[in-house]
Each structure stands twice: as C-alpha cells, then as structure tokens.
Z-matrix of the N, CA and C atoms (Angstrom, degrees):
N
C 1 1.451
C 2 1.524 1 109.62
N 3 1.295 2 118.36 1 75.91
C 4 1.468 3 119.86 2 178.99
C 5 1.526 4 110.73 3 -72.83
N 6 1.323 5 116.10 4 152.70
C 7 1.463 6 121.62 5 176.53
C 8 1.521 7 109.75 6 -83.05
N 9 1.322 8 115.28 7 149.22
C 10 1.463 9 119.20 8 174.68
C 11 1.528 10 108.73 9 -74.22
N 12 1.315 11 116.72 10 164.09
C 13 1.470 12 120.35 11 179.12
C 14 1.526 13 110.92 12 -61.33
N 15 1.334 14 117.63 13 -25.71
C 16 1.465 15 121.14 14 -178.92
C 17 1.529 16 111.96 15 -78.08
N 18 1.338 17 116.62 16 -24.08
C 19 1.461 18 120.64 17 179.43
C 20 1.522 19 112.33 18 -86.29
N 21 1.312 20 117.58 19 -14.18
C 22 1.466 21 121.77 20 178.99
C 23 1.519 22 110.44 21 -75.54
N 24 1.329 23 115.60 22 138.64
C 25 1.464 24 119.64 23 173.52
C 26 1.518 25 109.24 24 -69.40
N 27 1.303 26 115.22 25 151.29
C 28 1.467 27 120.28 26 175.53
C 29 1.527 28 109.20 27 -76.33
N 30 1.316 29 117.43 28 154.52
C 31 1.460 30 121.83 29 177.39
C 32 1.521 31 109.76 30 -54.03
N 33 1.327 32 115.95 31 132.70
C 34 1.455 33 121.30 32 177.99
C 35 1.520 34 114.14 33 86.07
N 36 1.336 35 118.12 34 -9.83
C 37 1.464 36 121.11 35 179.22
C 38 1.529 37 108.76 36 -74.61
N 39 1.345 38 118.75 37 135.12
C 40 1.470 39 120.38 38 -177.53
C 41 1.532 40 112.32 39 -61.26
N 42 1.321 41 116.08 40 144.94
C 43 1.462 42 121.82 41 178.56
C 44 1.522 43 111.60 42 -80.59
N 45 1.323 44 117.01 43 -24.71
C 46 1.463 45 122.74 44 179.99
C 47 1.518 46 107.67 45 -140.75
N 48 1.337 47 115.61 46 177.39
C 49 1.459 48 117.53 47 171.70
C 50 1.519 49 107.36 48 -61.50
N 51 1.308 50 116.84 49 153.95
C 52 1.465 51 119.32 50 -170.56
C 53 1.517 52 114.64 51 -96.02
N 54 1.342 53 117.61 52 -5.56
C 55 1.465 54 118.42 53 179.69
C 56 1.526 55 110.52 54 -156.90
N 57 1.330 56 116.23 55 165.88
C 58 1.459 57 121.61 56 -177.56
C 59 1.524 58 112.38 57 -64.12
N 60 1.344 59 121.00 58 -42.52
C 61 1.467 60 119.03 59 177.69
C 62 1.536 61 112.91 60 -57.05
N 63 1.319 62 117.95 61 -37.85
C 64 1.470 63 120.66 62 177.62
C 65 1.530 64 110.20 63 -66.47
N 66 1.340 65 117.11 64 -41.18
C 67 1.460 66 120.43 65 176.78
C 68 1.524 67 110.02 66 -61.62
N 69 1.341 68 116.95 67 -45.08
C 70 1.465 69 120.56 68 -177.98
C 71 1.525 70 111.93 69 -63.49
N 72 1.347 71 117.48 70 -37.04
C 73 1.476 72 119.80 71 175.12
C 74 1.524 73 110.03 72 -61.63
N 75 1.324 74 116.76 73 -46.35
C 76 1.466 75 120.44 74 178.27
C 77 1.529 76 111.46 75 -63.40
N 78 1.331 77 116.74 76 -39.63
C 79 1.463 78 121.86 77 179.76
C 80 1.530 79 110.21 78 -61.76
N 81 1.336 80 117.25 79 -44.08
C 82 1.467 81 120.42 80 179.63
C 83 1.524 82 111.29 81 -63.21
N 84 1.314 83 117.46 82 -39.28
C 85 1.467 84 120.79 83 177.15
C 86 1.525 85 109.46 84 -67.10
N 87 1.321 86 116.59 85 -46.66
C 88 1.461 87 122.94 86 -177.42
C 89 1.526 88 111.39 87 -59.87
N 90 1.330 89 116.96 88 -43.13
C 91 1.466 90 121.29 89 -176.95
C 92 1.520 91 112.66 90 -94.56
N 93 1.322 92 116.78 91 0.50
C 94 1.469 93 122.54 92 -177.27
C 95 1.531 94 111.39 93 53.75
N 96 1.337 95 115.89 94 34.08
C 97 1.466 96 124.44 95 177.59
C 98 1.533 97 113.18 96 61.71
N 99 1.332 98 117.97 97 15.90
C 100 1.459 99 120.37 98 -178.46
C 101 1.522 100 113.09 99 -72.62
N 102 1.323 101 117.46 100 -17.28
C 103 1.466 102 120.56 101 -177.83
C 104 1.527 103 112.09 102 -106.79
N 105 1.318 104 116.56 103 17.93
C 106 1.465 105 121.74 104 -173.03
C 107 1.532 106 112.70 105 -60.68
N 108 1.338 107 117.86 106 -31.57
C 109 1.466 108 119.04 107 -176.61
C 110 1.530 109 112.79 108 -115.01
N 111 1.317 110 117.17 109 22.80
C 112 1.464 111 120.33 110 179.49
C 113 1.530 112 110.53 111 -69.83
N 114 1.323 113 115.87 112 143.55
C 115 1.462 114 121.29 113 172.28
C 116 1.526 115 106.40 114 -84.31
N 117 1.314 116 117.07 115 108.73
C 118 1.461 117 122.30 116 -174.12
C 119 1.529 118 112.77 117 -82.68
N 120 1.328 119 118.79 118 7.13
C 121 1.452 120 121.35 119 178.90
C 122 1.531 121 109.31 120 -62.77
N 123 1.317 122 117.73 121 117.52
C 124 1.466 123 124.48 122 -179.65
C 125 1.524 124 114.09 123 63.89
N 126 1.332 125 117.19 124 27.41
C 127 1.463 126 122.27 125 178.56
C 128 1.522 127 108.30 126 -130.58
N 129 1.332 128 116.63 127 139.20
C 130 1.462 129 120.76 128 170.20
C 131 1.522 130 108.49 129 -137.89
N 132 1.306 131 115.92 130 152.69
C 133 1.461 132 122.43 131 169.05
C 134 1.516 133 104.93 132 -102.74
N 135 1.328 134 116.94 133 125.46
C 136 1.464 135 119.11 134 -173.14
C 137 1.518 136 111.46 135 -139.35
N 138 1.315 137 114.59 136 158.27
C 139 1.448 138 120.83 137 174.37
C 140 1.510 139 113.42 138 74.36
N 141 1.306 140 115.95 139 -157.96
C 142 1.449 141 121.80 140 -174.39
C 143 1.513 142 114.25 141 -84.03
N 144 1.301 143 118.17 142 -10.10
C 145 1.462 144 120.61 143 -178.40
C 146 1.514 145 111.10 144 -89.40
N 147 1.291 146 115.61 145 152.84
C 148 1.462 147 121.12 146 174.88
C 149 1.515 148 108.26 147 -103.40
N 150 1.296 149 115.67 148 150.51
C 151 1.451 150 120.57 149 174.68
C 152 1.516 151 106.73 150 -106.32
N 153 1.312 152 116.95 151 122.49
C 154 1.462 153 120.45 152 -179.45
C 155 1.519 154 108.69 153 -120.89
N 156 1.314 155 116.07 154 138.68
C 157 1.456 156 122.37 155 -177.44
C 158 1.514 157 112.03 156 -76.49
N 159 1.314 158 116.75 157 -43.52
C 160 1.461 159 121.05 158 -178.00
C 161 1.519 160 108.73 159 -140.67
N 162 1.292 161 115.44 160 131.80
C 163 1.457 162 120.04 161 -179.69
C 164 1.521 163 107.08 162 -115.87
N 165 1.340 164 118.19 163 118.73
C 166 1.461 165 120.93 164 -172.12
C 167 1.527 166 115.07 165 -82.11
N 168 1.313 167 117.81 166 26.49
C 169 1.464 168 121.45 167 176.38
C 170 1.522 169 107.92 168 -135.34
N 171 1.324 170 116.23 169 170.38
C 172 1.459 171 120.00 170 179.16
C 173 1.525 172 110.18 171 -60.31
N 174 1.316 173 114.82 172 140.76
C 175 1.459 174 120.39 173 179.29
C 176 1.520 175 109.41 174 -133.45
N 177 1.300 176 115.00 175 159.94
C 178 1.457 177 122.12 176 173.40
C 179 1.518 178 106.24 177 -122.54
N 180 1.322 179 116.34 178 131.75
C 181 1.462 180 120.73 179 176.42
C 182 1.526 181 108.38 180 -106.55
N 183 1.318 182 115.56 181 129.64
C 184 1.456 183 121.35 182 179.09
C 185 1.518 184 107.73 183 -121.29
N 186 1.325 185 115.95 184 124.39
C 187 1.457 186 120.98 185 -179.81
C 188 1.519 187 108.59 186 -106.66
N 189 1.312 188 115.93 187 127.72
C 190 1.456 189 121.24 188 172.58
C 191 1.522 190 107.28 189 -117.70
N 192 1.296 191 116.75 190 -178.09
C 193 1.458 192 120.76 191 -179.47
C 194 1.524 193 111.89 192 -60.71
N 195 1.352 194 117.21 193 -33.33
C 196 1.458 195 120.62 194 -172.07
C 197 1.524 196 115.40 195 -113.35
N 198 1.340 197 118.25 196 -5.85
C 199 1.468 198 118.48 197 -174.91
C 200 1.523 199 111.67 198 -159.47
N 201 1.321 200 114.36 199 161.27
C 202 1.460 201 122.79 200 168.91
C 203 1.516 202 105.88 201 -117.33
N 204 1.328 203 116.80 202 126.02
C 205 1.463 204 121.03 203 177.42
C 206 1.517 205 108.47 204 -111.17
N 207 1.324 206 115.89 205 129.84
C 208 1.456 207 122.31 206 176.22
C 209 1.522 208 105.59 207 -107.18
N 210 1.319 209 115.67 208 109.58
C 211 1.461 210 121.83 209 -173.99
C 212 1.519 211 108.16 210 -103.71
N 213 1.321 212 115.65 211 127.22
C 214 1.452 213 121.49 212 -175.63
C 215 1.517 214 110.44 213 -125.61
N 216 1.330 215 114.23 214 -179.15
C 217 1.459 216 120.62 215 179.32
C 218 1.519 217 109.98 216 -90.68
N 219 1.339 218 115.18 217 155.60
C 220 1.463 219 120.80 218 173.86
C 221 1.527 220 108.23 219 -57.44
N 222 1.304 221 121.76 220 137.48
C 223 1.453 222 128.45 221 13.02
C 224 1.527 223 113.48 222 -96.94
N 225 1.331 224 117.79 223 11.17
C 226 1.459 225 120.20 224 -177.24
C 227 1.519 226 110.46 225 -81.66
N 228 1.309 227 115.20 226 145.73
C 229 1.457 228 121.36 227 -175.17
C 230 1.520 229 111.48 228 -86.29
N 231 1.321 230 114.27 229 154.24
C 232 1.454 231 120.02 230 170.91
C 233 1.523 232 107.60 231 -73.41
N 234 1.309 233 115.70 232 135.11
C 235 1.461 234 121.64 233 -179.99
C 236 1.521 235 107.69 234 -110.84
N 237 1.315 236 116.99 235 131.03
C 238 1.457 237 121.22 236 177.16
C 239 1.519 238 108.66 237 -118.61
N 240 1.317 239 115.36 238 125.76
C 241 1.462 240 121.97 239 177.19
C 242 1.525 241 106.56 240 -107.59
N 243 1.319 242 115.87 241 113.19
C 244 1.461 243 121.14 242 -178.15
C 245 1.522 244 108.47 243 -81.90
N 246 1.317 245 116.06 244 127.10
C 247 1.462 246 122.20 245 -176.53
C 248 1.527 247 110.07 246 -93.73
N 249 1.293 248 114.48 247 69.05
C 250 1.458 249 120.43 248 -179.81
C 251 1.517 250 107.99 249 -146.19
N 252 1.297 251 116.19 250 143.21
C 253 1.455 252 120.42 251 175.82
C 254 1.526 253 107.55 252 -93.81
N 255 1.306 254 115.09 253 122.83
C 256 1.463 255 121.52 254 178.74
C 257 1.520 256 108.76 255 -102.50
N 258 1.303 257 116.85 256 152.50
C 259 1.461 258 120.30 257 -179.53
C 260 1.523 259 112.25 258 -77.47
N 261 1.338 260 116.83 259 -21.76
C 262 1.463 261 120.02 260 -178.87
C 263 1.525 262 109.43 261 -165.59
N 264 1.336 263 117.44 262 161.33
C 265 1.471 264 119.73 263 173.23
C 266 1.529 265 111.97 264 -58.36
N 267 1.334 266 117.03 265 -34.78
C 268 1.468 267 120.13 266 179.25
C 269 1.522 268 110.93 267 -60.17
N 270 1.328 269 117.43 268 -39.64
C 271 1.463 270 120.13 269 178.92
C 272 1.529 271 110.73 270 -60.88
N 273 1.325 272 117.14 271 -36.68
C 274 1.466 273 121.18 272 179.05
C 275 1.521 274 110.25 273 -65.51
N 276 1.322 275 116.62 274 -56.29
C 277 1.467 276 118.83 275 -171.60
C 278 1.525 277 113.24 276 -74.68
N 279 1.322 278 117.47 277 -22.97
C 280 1.468 279 119.37 278 175.58
C 281 1.527 280 111.89 279 -76.45
N 282 1.341 281 117.05 280 -14.62
C 283 1.465 282 120.26 281 -178.36
C 284 1.523 283 113.30 282 -86.85
N 285 1.329 284 118.81 283 -10.14
C 286 1.462 285 120.28 284 -178.45
C 287 1.520 286 111.18 285 -68.14
N 288 1.330 287 115.56 286 140.42
C 289 1.464 288 120.17 287 -178.68
C 290 1.522 289 113.19 288 -86.76
N 291 1.308 290 118.51 289 -16.72
C 292 1.463 291 122.49 290 178.85
C 293 1.528 292 107.57 291 -100.85
N 294 1.317 293 116.91 292 127.88
C 295 1.469 294 121.80 293 -174.28
C 296 1.522 295 113.15 294 -51.19
N 297 1.341 296 117.23 295 -53.88
C 298 1.465 297 120.31 296 -171.94
C 299 1.520 298 113.24 297 -70.23
N 300 1.325 299 118.61 298 -12.78
C 301 1.464 300 121.22 299 -178.91
C 302 1.525 301 112.92 300 -79.58
N 303 1.309 302 119.14 301 -6.57
C 304 1.457 303 122.19 302 -176.97
C 305 1.515 304 113.51 303 -76.66
N 306 1.321 305 115.62 304 55.48
C 307 1.463 306 122.43 305 -178.48
C 308 1.521 307 108.22 306 -131.15
N 309 1.324 308 116.84 307 142.47
C 310 1.464 309 120.86 308 177.46
C 311 1.519 310 109.67 309 -142.48
N 312 1.316 311 114.74 310 156.94
C 313 1.464 312 122.48 311 175.80
C 314 1.515 313 106.74 312 -129.17
N 315 1.334 314 117.06 313 127.23
C 316 1.460 315 120.70 314 -177.45
C 317 1.520 316 112.91 315 -106.57
N 318 1.311 317 116.90 316 17.12
C 319 1.456 318 121.66 317 -179.14
C 320 1.507 319 113.22 318 94.20
N 321 1.324 320 117.43 319 -15.66
C 322 1.453 321 120.77 320 -179.34
C 323 1.515 322 114.39 321 -134.76
N 324 1.330 323 115.44 322 -27.39
C 325 1.467 324 118.15 323 -180.00
C 326 1.524 325 109.86 324 -145.57
N 327 1.317 326 114.44 325 158.78
C 328 1.460 327 122.00 326 178.20
C 329 1.523 328 107.86 327 -100.41
N 330 1.321 329 116.17 328 132.00
C 331 1.458 330 122.77 329 178.43
C 332 1.522 331 107.70 330 -111.37
N 333 1.326 332 117.64 331 142.14
C 334 1.461 333 120.97 332 -178.62
C 335 1.522 334 109.45 333 -146.06
N 336 1.320 335 116.12 334 137.51
C 337 1.462 336 120.55 335 178.12
C 338 1.526 337 109.56 336 -79.46
N 339 1.326 338 117.35 337 159.10
C 340 1.469 339 119.06 338 174.42
C 341 1.536 340 112.38 339 -58.40
N 342 1.348 341 116.91 340 -37.89
C 343 1.474 342 119.85 341 177.66
C 344 1.524 343 110.93 342 -61.23
N 345 1.330 344 116.98 343 -43.29
C 346 1.467 345 120.41 344 -179.66
C 347 1.521 346 110.58 345 -67.18
N 348 1.327 347 117.06 346 -41.67
C 349 1.469 348 120.05 347 179.09
C 350 1.529 349 110.22 348 -59.48
N 351 1.326 350 116.87 349 -42.58
C 352 1.462 351 120.51 350 178.11
C 353 1.533 352 110.86 351 -65.80
N 354 1.332 353 116.67 352 -39.94
C 355 1.469 354 120.12 353 178.63
C 356 1.525 355 110.97 354 -62.07
N 357 1.328 356 117.22 355 -42.19
C 358 1.464 357 120.06 356 178.07
C 359 1.524 358 110.81 357 -65.48
N 360 1.317 359 116.39 358 -41.01
C 361 1.467 360 120.07 359 -178.51
C 362 1.525 361 111.82 360 -66.40
N 363 1.327 362 116.99 361 -41.52
C 364 1.467 363 121.42 362 -175.85
C 365 1.524 364 113.56 363 -95.42
N 366 1.344 365 116.80 364 -7.22
C 367 1.467 366 122.68 365 -175.19
C 368 1.526 367 110.74 366 56.95
N 369 1.321 368 115.61 367 42.64
C 370 1.458 369 119.68 368 -172.24
C 371 1.527 370 111.38 369 -146.60
N 372 1.329 371 116.64 370 131.33
C 373 1.455 372 122.97 371 169.33
C 374 1.521 373 107.49 372 -102.50
N 375 1.320 374 116.72 373 126.72
C 376 1.457 375 121.44 374 -179.24
C 377 1.523 376 109.77 375 -91.39
N 378 1.321 377 116.63 376 131.23
C 379 1.459 378 121.15 377 177.71
C 380 1.522 379 108.59 378 -67.09
N 381 1.326 380 115.52 379 128.99
C 382 1.462 381 122.39 380 178.29
C 383 1.525 382 107.05 381 -122.73
N 384 1.315 383 117.08 382 102.59
C 385 1.459 384 121.10 383 -175.06
C 386 1.520 385 113.19 384 -64.22
N 387 1.332 386 118.55 385 -17.80
C 388 1.465 387 120.55 386 177.85
C 389 1.523 388 111.62 387 -78.44
N 390 1.326 389 118.19 388 -14.22
C 391 1.457 390 121.37 389 -176.54
C 392 1.528 391 113.11 390 -107.89
N 393 1.305 392 117.53 391 -1.11
C 394 1.460 393 118.70 392 -170.71
C 395 1.528 394 112.59 393 -74.39
N 396 1.316 395 114.55 394 152.98
C 397 1.455 396 124.72 395 177.41
C 398 1.525 397 106.45 396 -135.73
N 399 1.339 398 118.80 397 176.94
C 400 1.468 399 118.93 398 179.86
C 401 1.535 400 114.04 399 -57.32
N 402 1.319 401 118.05 400 -30.26
C 403 1.475 402 120.32 401 -178.21
C 404 1.531 403 113.19 402 -98.34
N 405 1.320 404 117.57 403 2.76
C 406 1.470 405 122.31 404 -174.89
C 407 1.522 406 112.52 405 -54.33
N 408 1.315 407 117.19 406 -48.31
C 409 1.474 408 120.56 407 -176.64
C 410 1.526 409 111.60 408 -63.81
N 411 1.342 410 116.85 409 -34.57
C 412 1.467 411 119.43 410 178.57
C 413 1.525 412 111.07 411 -69.55
N 414 1.333 413 116.43 412 -39.02
C 415 1.463 414 119.33 413 178.89
C 416 1.522 415 110.64 414 -68.57
N 417 1.333 416 117.54 415 -37.06
C 418 1.466 417 119.82 416 174.41
C 419 1.526 418 109.78 417 -60.02
N 420 1.322 419 116.36 418 -45.99
C 421 1.469 420 120.95 419 -179.36
C 422 1.526 421 111.23 420 -65.47
N 423 1.330 422 117.93 421 -31.88
C 424 1.467 423 121.75 422 -179.64
C 425 1.529 424 111.71 423 -60.46
N 426 1.319 425 117.10 424 -33.05
C 427 1.463 426 120.18 425 -177.70
C 428 1.525 427 113.11 426 -83.27
N 429 1.320 428 118.35 427 -9.62
C 430 1.465 429 121.00 428 179.33
C 431 1.528 430 111.59 429 -60.83
N 432 1.345 431 119.92 430 -49.11
C 433 1.473 432 118.85 431 178.20
C 434 1.533 433 113.23 432 -65.52
N 435 1.319 434 116.67 433 -14.51
C 436 1.466 435 121.13 434 178.30
C 437 1.527 436 111.70 435 -90.45
N 438 1.333 437 116.70 436 6.01
C 439 1.459 438 120.28 437 174.39
C 440 1.512 439 115.67 438 99.03
N 441 1.335 440 118.02 439 21.00
C 442 1.461 441 121.37 440 179.28
C 443 1.518 442 109.61 441 -122.54
N 444 1.337 443 116.01 442 118.78
C 445 1.456 444 118.36 443 174.76
C 446 1.523 445 109.00 444 -81.90
N 447 1.318 446 115.25 445 167.12
C 448 1.461 447 121.75 446 178.78
C 449 1.524 448 107.73 447 -107.04
N 450 1.323 449 116.11 448 127.23
C 451 1.460 450 121.35 449 -177.82
C 452 1.522 451 109.73 450 -112.89
N 453 1.310 452 116.10 451 124.41
C 454 1.464 453 122.77 452 174.60
C 455 1.521 454 106.07 453 -113.29
N 456 1.322 455 116.56 454 110.78
C 457 1.469 456 120.62 455 -169.42
C 458 1.529 457 114.16 456 -59.52
N 459 1.313 458 118.42 457 -36.66
C 460 1.463 459 120.32 458 -175.96
C 461 1.528 460 113.69 459 -98.20
N 462 1.318 461 117.98 460 10.14
C 463 1.463 462 120.78 461 -176.70
C 464 1.528 463 111.07 462 -75.65
N 465 1.311 464 116.23 463 125.34
C 466 1.469 465 122.70 464 173.19
C 467 1.525 466 106.22 465 -112.62
N 468 1.313 467 116.49 466 100.39
C 469 1.468 468 120.48 467 -174.90
C 470 1.520 469 112.89 468 -57.93
N 471 1.322 470 117.39 469 -31.34
C 472 1.464 471 118.91 470 -179.98
C 473 1.530 472 111.58 471 -65.98
N 474 1.335 473 117.72 472 -17.29
C 475 1.463 474 121.30 473 177.62
C 476 1.527 475 112.83 474 -92.95
N 477 1.334 476 117.83 475 -1.72
C 478 1.461 477 121.98 476 -179.97
C 479 1.525 478 108.54 477 -87.86
N 480 1.309 479 115.91 478 126.33
C 481 1.464 480 120.68 479 179.28
C 482 1.530 481 109.81 480 -69.69
N 483 1.331 482 118.15 481 131.76
C 484 1.469 483 120.74 482 176.84
C 485 1.530 484 112.36 483 -60.30
N 486 1.326 485 117.19 484 -19.99
C 487 1.466 486 121.04 485 179.76
C 488 1.525 487 111.77 486 -62.38
N 489 1.334 488 117.44 487 -24.90
C 490 1.468 489 120.71 488 -178.88
C 491 1.524 490 111.54 489 -58.08
N 492 1.334 491 116.87 490 -29.53
C 493 1.459 492 120.90 491 -177.35
C 494 1.523 493 112.59 492 -80.55
N 495 1.332 494 117.44 493 -6.79
C 496 1.462 495 121.49 494 178.68
C 497 1.521 496 112.62 495 -101.05
N 498 1.320 497 116.91 496 -4.63
C 499 1.464 498 121.75 497 179.81
C 500 1.524 499 108.10 498 -87.11
N 501 1.354 500 118.73 499 135.50
C 502 1.468 501 119.86 500 175.71
C 503 1.533 502 110.29 501 -56.89
N 504 1.323 503 116.05 502 138.21
C 505 1.469 504 121.41 503 -177.32
C 506 1.523 505 111.17 504 -52.71
N 507 1.325 506 117.37 505 -40.06
C 508 1.465 507 121.25 506 -177.34
C 509 1.529 508 112.55 507 -62.44
N 510 1.323 509 118.13 508 -19.86
C 511 1.463 510 121.47 509 -178.86
C 512 1.523 511 112.54 510 -97.89
N 513 1.313 512 117.28 511 7.79
C 514 1.462 513 120.90 512 179.35
C 515 1.518 514 110.04 513 -106.84
N 516 1.318 515 116.35 514 163.25
C 517 1.461 516 121.69 515 178.46
C 518 1.516 517 109.53 516 -140.54
N 519 1.332 518 115.64 517 156.72
C 520 1.455 519 121.84 518 173.38
C 521 1.513 520 113.83 519 56.01
N 522 1.341 521 116.12 520 -134.64
C 523 1.459 522 121.78 521 -178.01
C 524 1.523 523 111.32 522 -61.28
N 525 1.336 524 117.46 523 -34.41
C 526 1.467 525 120.68 524 178.43
C 527 1.530 526 110.30 525 -59.67
N 528 1.327 527 117.25 526 -38.79
C 529 1.468 528 119.98 527 178.80
C 530 1.526 529 110.24 528 -66.90
N 531 1.300 530 117.22 529 -41.95
C 532 1.464 531 120.38 530 178.75
C 533 1.527 532 110.41 531 -61.73
N 534 1.321 533 116.93 532 -41.87
C 535 1.466 534 120.49 533 177.28
C 536 1.524 535 110.89 534 -65.72
N 537 1.335 536 116.98 535 -39.51
C 538 1.466 537 120.47 536 179.21
C 539 1.526 538 111.43 537 -65.83
N 540 1.326 539 117.31 538 -28.17
C 541 1.472 540 121.28 539 179.00
C 542 1.526 541 112.34 540 -74.40
N 543 1.341 542 116.97 541 -11.79
C 544 1.463 543 120.20 542 177.43
C 545 1.505 544 108.08 543 -61.34
C-alpha cells in the first residue's frame, strides 16, 4: 500500500506536532474536551483508539473476556477498554503490532516507541510476520488513509500476479489480502 505523491510530506515538514501545547490542542478537539477532568493516575490513552468520557449518540457496549468495546455511530470513534493490568505504560505501547500505534498520552506527556517514531518519520508501517494476527492486515490498511504506507521488506512487485487484484478480497489470505486491499 504505497502512498501517493500527494500524501507524502514535503522535505523538512514535521512528522508530528512539534510541542506539547499543540498536542494538547489536538487532544481537546479529538476528545471534545470530555476528558478534561479525568484522574490520569494509572490511566493512559494509547494506540489508534480514542477514549471518550461521554458519547452523545446511541452506543452499544460489548464485553469480552479481555476488553469492553463501546461502539458508536459516525463520526464518533469506537472506544476499546482493555481489561488487563500492565506494569507500565511502556509495556502497553511496546505490545502494539502496528508500528505507528506505539504512542500513549498519560494526561501530561506523550510517550512514543522508537518503532512509532520511525513510522511517523518515514510515513511507513513495516510488516512484521512475528506480530500478525487474523486482523493484522486490516489494521495495517486502516492506517493507510492516515498517511502510513505498508512496507513488506521482501516483496518484489514484479513477481506478483496481476490476477490477485481481480480476486474478491474475502477470498484472499495473508499478503494477498493486503495487496487486494490496495
């Protein structure tokens, strides 16, 4: 999933906001100020999901063994609360399988993994076959419209059959599905 020339940042353009006040302005817009008075003790917002305090539309809550998902209508985001005790914020963000998702906010500072910093700088998530799960390819594709291409280190496009693009996505698997999602 390469980025178009229009989605690429220009040389010298910052990969992220350049300071905490700019991040906090974006955070307030993103959360609609619903988290303004949260007690951030032992809490972080991490990854691609947003945490919202109150959602003014109908929602569905789904509880599984490991998480609670609050599913809402567009334009509000799905919120996932992971029901696990982590030893540190680093343990949370180092566990993400998508490079650019290794970011967290603890109410006062932004934390970022080296993998995420590189992903922001290069606008690229690298496929890591040791981290993949059944939904991995979809999550990789989800970040493409957000300005992150997908990089497969051993991919030789000239060896990919053009027929792969004519197969329905539902009938593909693995790398073929990721290519079909292009």
